[in-house]
ZAMARGU-4260 file (C-alpha; in steps of 0.2 Angstrom, whole numbers, plus 5000, padded with zeros to 4 digits):
<rodrens>
0) 5136/5125/4947 | 5130/5128/4966 | 5126/5111/4976 | 5122/5119/4990 | 5105/5117/4999
5) 5096/5122/5012 | 5092/5108/5026 | 5077/5118/5031 | 5069/5116/5015 | 5068/5097/5015
10) 5063/5100/5032 | 4987/5077/5207 | 4972/5087/5208 | 4964/5096/5223 | 4948/5089/5231
15) 4939/5106/5224 | 4941/5101/5206 | 4933/5086/5210 | 4913/5092/5202 | 4920/5101/5187
20) 4932/5084/5184 | 4911/5075/5184 | 4905/5090/5176 | 4920/5087/5162 | 4917/5069/5161
25) 4896/5071/5158 | 4898/5082/5143 | 4912/5072/5134 | 4901/5054/5137 | 4886/5064/5131
30) 4894/5072/5116 | 4901/5054/5112 | 4885/5045/5112 | 4877/5060/5100 | 4892/5057/5088
35) 4890/5038/5086 | 4870/5042/5085 | 4876/5053/5068 | 4887/5042/5062 | 4880/5033/5049
40) 4890/5022/5042 | 4899/5013/5057 | 4887/5015/5073 | 4888/4998/5080 | 4870/4996/5084
45) 4873/4974/5090 | 4878/4974/5107 | 4899/4970/5105 | 4902/4954/5112 | 4918/4949/5120
50) 4919/4933/5111 | 4915/4939/5094 | 4905/4927/5084 | 4910/4921/5065 | 4896/4919/5054
55) 4890/4923/5036 | 4873/4924/5031 | 4879/4923/5011 | 4878/4906/5002 | 4893/4915/4989
60) 4909/4913/5003 | 4904/4898/5011 | 4918/4885/5013 | 4929/4900/5007 | 4945/4903/5016
65) 4954/4921/5016 | 4968/4931/5018 | 4973/4948/5027 | 4986/4960/5032 | 4991/4975/5037
70) 4999/4988/5023 | 5010/5003/5030 | 5022/5015/5025 | 5022/5022/5007 | 5014/5016/4991
75) 5030/5008/4985 | 5030/4997/5002 | 5013/4993/5000 | 5014/4985/4982 | 5030/4977/4987
80) 5018/4969/5003 | 5003/4965/4991 | 5016/4956/4979 | 5019/4945/4994 | 5002/4942/5000
85) 4996/4937/4983 | 5012/4924/4984 | 5007/4918/4999 | 4987/4919/4995 | 4992/4907/4981
90) 5004/4895/4993 | 4990/4895/5006 | 4975/4892/4991 | 4966/4907/5001 | 4956/4922/4995
95) 4965/4937/4994 | 4955/4952/5006 | 4961/4967/4992 | 4965/4983/5004 | 4966/5001/4999
100) 4980/5011/4997 | 4985/5019/5011 | 4991/5038/5015 | 5010/5040/5014 | 5016/5033/5031
105) 4996/5033/5042 | 5004/5017/5049 | 5022/5014/5053 | 5030/4998/5055 | 5045/5002/5064
110) 5062/4992/5060 | 5063/4976/5059 | 5084/4976/5058 | 5083/4985/5074 | 5070/4972/5082
115) 5059/4987/5086 | 5040/4983/5078 | 5022/4987/5080 | 5012/4971/5085 | 5005/4960/5073
120) 4988/4964/5083 | 4992/4982/5084 | 4995/4986/5067 | 4980/4978/5061 | 4969/4987/5072
125) 4979/5003/5066 | 4978/5001/5047 | 4959/4997/5049 | 4956/5013/5060 | 4965/5021/5046
130) 4952/5013/5034 | 4939/5018/5042 | 4947/5037/5041 | 4947/5035/5024 | 4930/5029/5022
135) 4923/5045/5031 | 4933/5056/5021 | 4928/5048/5006 | 4946/5046/5002 | 4945/5026/4998
140) 4954/5018/4983 | 4959/5000/4982 | 4975/4996/4977 | 4965/4986/4963 | 4961/5001/4958
145) 4980/5007/4953 | 4988/4991/4951 | 4983/4980/4936 | 4979/4964/4942 | 4972/4957/4928
150) 4987/4945/4924 | 4984/4936/4943 | 4966/4938/4942 | 4955/4920/4945 | 4965/4908/4937
155) 4980/4911/4950 | 4975/4920/4965 | 4954/4924/4970 | 4954/4941/4976 | 4937/4948/4987
160) 4938/4968/4989 | 4940/4975/5006 | 4922/4982/5003 | 4913/4969/4999 | 4920/4957/5010
165) 4916/4968/5027 | 4898/4972/5017 | 4895/4954/5017 | 4904/4946/5033 | 4903/4960/5046
170) 4885/4969/5040 | 4892/4985/5037 | 4887/4999/5027 | 4900/5002/5014 | 4893/5015/5004
175) 4903/5031/5008 | 4918/5021/5001 | 4910/5019/4984 | 4914/5029/4967 | 4902/5021/4955
180) 4887/5010/4954 | 4894/4993/4953 | 4905/4997/4972 | 4888/5000/4976 | 4878/4985/4969
185) 4891/4974/4978 | 4893/4983/4995 | 4874/4981/4995 | 4874/4968/5010 | 4878/4978/5026
190) 4866/4989/5035 | 4867/5000/5050 | 4864/4983/5062 | 4886/4980/5055 | 4893/4979/5071
195) 4909/4990/5069 | 4919/4984/5085 | 4916/4967/5082 | 4923/4965/5064 | 4938/4976/5069
200) 4940/4962/5083 | 4942/4950/5070 | 4951/4956/5056 | 4965/4963/5070 | 4963/4947/5080
205) 4965/4958/5095 | 4957/4943/5105 | 4970/4931/5097 | 4965/4916/5087 | 4945/4909/5087
210) 4943/4893/5083 | 4936/4891/5065 | 4935/4907/5062 | 4952/4918/5065 | 4969/4911/5065
215) 4980/4927/5070 | 4999/4925/5065 | 5009/4934/5079 | 5026/4928/5072 | 5035/4944/5064
220) 5051/4950/5059 | 5060/4949/5075 | 5056/4929/5076 | 5051/4924/5059 | 5057/4921/5042
225) 5044/4914/5029 | 5048/4900/5017 | 5041/4888/5006 | 5052/4873/4998 | 5068/4876/5003
230) 5071/4860/5016 | 5074/4871/5031 | 5059/4875/5041 | 5064/4876/5057 | 5084/4881/5059
235) 5091/4895/5062 | 5091/4912/5051 | 5109/4918/5046 | 5104/4936/5054 | 5102/4937/5072
240) 5102/4951/5082 | 5121/4954/5088 | 5125/4953/5107 | 5128/4972/5108 | 5110/4972/5102
245) 5105/4960/5116 | 5113/4968/5128 | 5108/4989/5124 | 5090/4983/5120 | 5087/4969/5133
250) 5082/4957/5120 | 5083/4938/5118 | 5075/4937/5099 | 5079/4921/5091 | 5075/4920/5070
255) 5070/4904/5062 | 5065/4901/5045 | 5048/4891/5043 | 5041/4885/5029 | 5025/4894/5027
260) 5013/4879/5022 | 5020/4869/5033 | 5014/4882/5046 | 4999/4887/5039 | 4992/4875/5027
265) 4987/4859/5024 | 4986/4849/5042 | 4989/4864/5052 | 4976/4873/5066 | 4977/4889/5052
270) 4968/4879/5040 | 4952/4877/5048 | 4951/4897/5049 | 4940/4903/5039 | 4951/4921/5040
275) 4968/4919/5041 | 4975/4936/5048 | 4996/4941/5046 | 5002/4959/5052 | 5014/4964/5039
280) 5021/4954/5026 | 5034/4969/5020 | 5050/4960/5017 | 5068/4965/5009 | 5086/4958/5010
285) 5097/4962/5024 | 5113/4956/5029 | 5112/4940/5018 | 5095/4937/5022 | 5078/4943/5020
290) 5066/4954/5033 | 5052/4944/5034 | 5047/4935/5019 | 5060/4922/5006 | 5052/4917/4993
295) 5058/4920/4975 | 5056/4902/4967 | 5046/4886/4968 | 5056/4875/4959 | 5043/4858/4963
300) 5025/4870/4961 | 5026/4875/4945 | 5009/4887/4949 | 5018/4895/4963 | 5033/4900/4951
305) 5022/4904/4937 | 5012/4917/4950 | 5031/4921/4956 | 5036/4925/4940 | 5019/4934/4937
310) 5019/4947/4950 | 5038/4953/4946 | 5032/4967/4939 | 5012/4973/4944 | 5009/4988/4930
315) 4997/5001/4935 | 4980/5001/4926 | 4977/5009/4909 | 4971/5026/4912 | 4987/5027/4923
320) 4998/5021/4910 | 4992/5031/4896 | 4992/5048/4907 | 5010/5044/4908 | 5013/5042/4892
325) 5002/5054/4884 | 5012/5069/4894 | 5027/5063/4889 | 5025/5060/4871 | 5012/5076/4867
330) 5018/5088/4881 | 5038/5082/4883 | 5037/5078/4863 | 5059/5076/4862 | 5071/5064/4873
335) 5070/5068/4891 | 5080/5065/4906 | 5070/5060/4922 | 5077/5066/4938 | 5068/5062/4956
340) 5068/5074/4969 | 5053/5071/4982 | 5051/5076/5001 | 5041/5063/5005 | 5055/5050/5000
345) 5062/5048/5017 | 5078/5044/5007 | 5078/5059/5001 | 5081/5067/5015 | 5094/5056/5020
350) 5105/5059/5004 | 5097/5074/4996 | 5117/5082/4992 | 5123/5066/4984 | 5107/5065/4971
355) 5111/5082/4968 | 5127/5077/4963 | 5123/5063/4953 | 5111/5072/4942 | 5124/5085/4939
360) 5136/5071/4934 | 5122/5062/4924 | 5118/5078/4915 | 5136/5082/4911 | 5136/5064/4904
365) 5122/5067/4894 | 5126/5082/4883 | 5143/5074/4880 | 5137/5058/4876 | 5124/5066/4863
370) 5130/5083/4859 | 5128/5079/4840 | 5108/5074/4842 | 5103/5082/4855 | 5094/5099/4851
375) 5097/5110/4864 | 5091/5115/4876 | 5091/5097/4886 | 5072/5092/4890 | 5072/5087/4909
380) 5055/5082/4920 | 5057/5084/4938 | 5048/5072/4950 | 5047/5083/4966 | 5034/5087/4978
385) 5045/5104/4980 | 5037/5120/4972 | 5045/5130/4961 | 5043/5146/4974 | 5055/5136/4984
390) 5068/5130/4973 | 5079/5147/4977 | 5096/5143/4982 | 5095/5126/4975 | 5103/5117/4961
395) 5084/5116/4953 | 5084/5135/4953 | 5101/5136/4944 | 5094/5124/4930 | 5077/5130/4929
400) 5087/5149/4926 | 5097/5143/4911 | 5082/5143/4901 | 5094/5141/4887 | 5102/5126/4890
405) 5087/5115/4900 | 5069/5116/4897 | 5061/5110/4914 | 5044/5100/4915 | 5035/5098/4930
410) 5018/5088/4935 | 5006/5096/4948 | 4988/5088/4956 | 4978/5102/4949 | 4985/5100/4931
415) 4968/5095/4919 | 4980/5079/4914 | 4978/5072/4934 | 4960/5077/4937 | 4952/5071/4919
420) 4965/5054/4922 | 4957/5052/4942 | 4939/5054/4936 | 4943/5040/4921 | 4950/5029/4935
425) 4937/5030/4948 | 4922/5026/4934 | 4933/5013/4927 | 4930/5003/4943 | 4946/4990/4941
430) 4944/4984/4960 | 4926/4978/4955 | 4929/4972/4942 | 4943/4961/4946 | 4935/4956/4964
435) 4924/4939/4966 | 4905/4942/4960 | 4892/4936/4973 | 4881/4928/4965 | 4865/4933/4974
440) 4869/4954/4968 | 4852/4951/4958 | 4847/4961/4944 | 4837/4974/4958 | 4854/4980/4962
445) 4862/4985/4945 | 4855/5003/4946 | 4857/5007/4964 | 4867/5023/4965 | 4881/5029/4978
450) 4887/5047/4978 | 4906/5048/4971 | 4918/5052/4983 | 4934/5064/4981 | 4946/5061/4968
455) 4961/5050/4972 | 4978/5056/4972 | 4986/5046/4957 | 5000/5061/4955 | 5013/5049/4961
460) 5009/5035/4948 | 5008/5047/4934 | 5022/5054/4940 | 5033/5035/4937 | 5026/5033/4922
465) 5032/5049/4915 | 5049/5044/4922 | 5049/5026/4913 | 5047/5034/4898 | 5064/5044/4900
470) 5075/5038/4886 | 5089/5049/4890 | 5090/5040/4907 | 5084/5042/4926 | 5092/5049/4941
475) 5084/5041/4959 | 5090/5042/4977 | 5099/5028/4982 | 5089/5016/4994 | 5074/5024/4988
480) 5058/5012/4984 | 5051/5023/4972 | 5066/5024/4962 | 5069/5005/4963 | 5050/5004/4957
485) 5054/5017/4942 | 5068/5007/4936 | 5059/4991/4936 | 5047/4998/4926 | 5059/5005/4914
490) 5068/4987/4914 | 5051/4981/4908 | 5049/4993/4895 | 5030/5001/4901 | 5030/5016/4891
495) 5034/5004/4875 | 5020/4993/4877
</rodrens>
């Protein structure tokens, strides 16, 4: 079959102008003042102090210490960061502020191997701004709505939903972020008196650390590899910028391994801070080391070792898992093969030709191995965001045209199973049920109502589950975090549970 595919488918002023300039500036300022007066949830009514005050009126949060971080990139990266954040929160005995799911690559870190990344404070500010965008657009969905945290909640690490925290801590009105009554009641601590700018400054660490309030971690992957109980605190990491990179980019970074508990735990300056704010906590293996977090075991700390084991695989919440199983059982019905061919996955754009070649070889192998058992045609689920109308001239088109030998299945956002699953998911309010509960939520708040936001985009998560059910095998893209997560789901037999 023809493997050819088109890349295009995966594709000084004069003095006379001063009066006009002044008029333009005046109009722009007037427009901004009008817009801010109509922006109900985030109007910074309180005067913004250059030195933000760190105070909480709610007795529920008194004495508690929190951890916040800046997720980024695609969902698979965000999930990897969540696991690292849970682990660090456990080590430092802090309550983790649970973030929302960010839009795919709405916030980018840069490249740790190239020592070209956004600073932690800038990254945190970008994340805050994007979260506010999600809320304004009524598209807020918590990571805890998508990922099942029942294995770690309360017993291992306490979490508090970002909306609850900012409502209580900053006094922000978070009604536009809610989908149900539980969220409305738990975030009913904010008002129009909340200071958007002040909260942004605190959680982003824009003014650095504030004694007793926030401690901003500014050590990133260019200088630091966080470890735990490895007896190598302060030693040089094995991965350092080579001389060519140092000369070409004029950099002088030195990467050191640092024990996260010694640096940020008991006895450290960070210990007294109510909120510990990281930048990214994303990591990955690179040239014999890790990019930023190297905590894979804690043999002398049974609690952290147990926590590490629990977060190796965090499944999707039941509604998503059940939908994927239902599609596999009731729609496909027979043993099938799954292929991941998604445009939004950057690795597929880099390796599309190899991926199609691997798929062709896999199909030949499956047909050869199961020829006596396999009913014709071969059933395949294609995990793709390329519309069928754009398949012309691709290997997918060849497969689709040969209906006697292949039967292809795809899933779209508009499909009923996706829409109904999204509705059930939002009704369940998993994020609020797994979040730290405020005792001050009185009986009078129980029936408080908020208008439901837009249904979340959960297509990717259902597709992953379907692929985990593919008994004839899975073909993913080399280096893709999506493919890696599907392989992990298959190893844990998600579809059989």
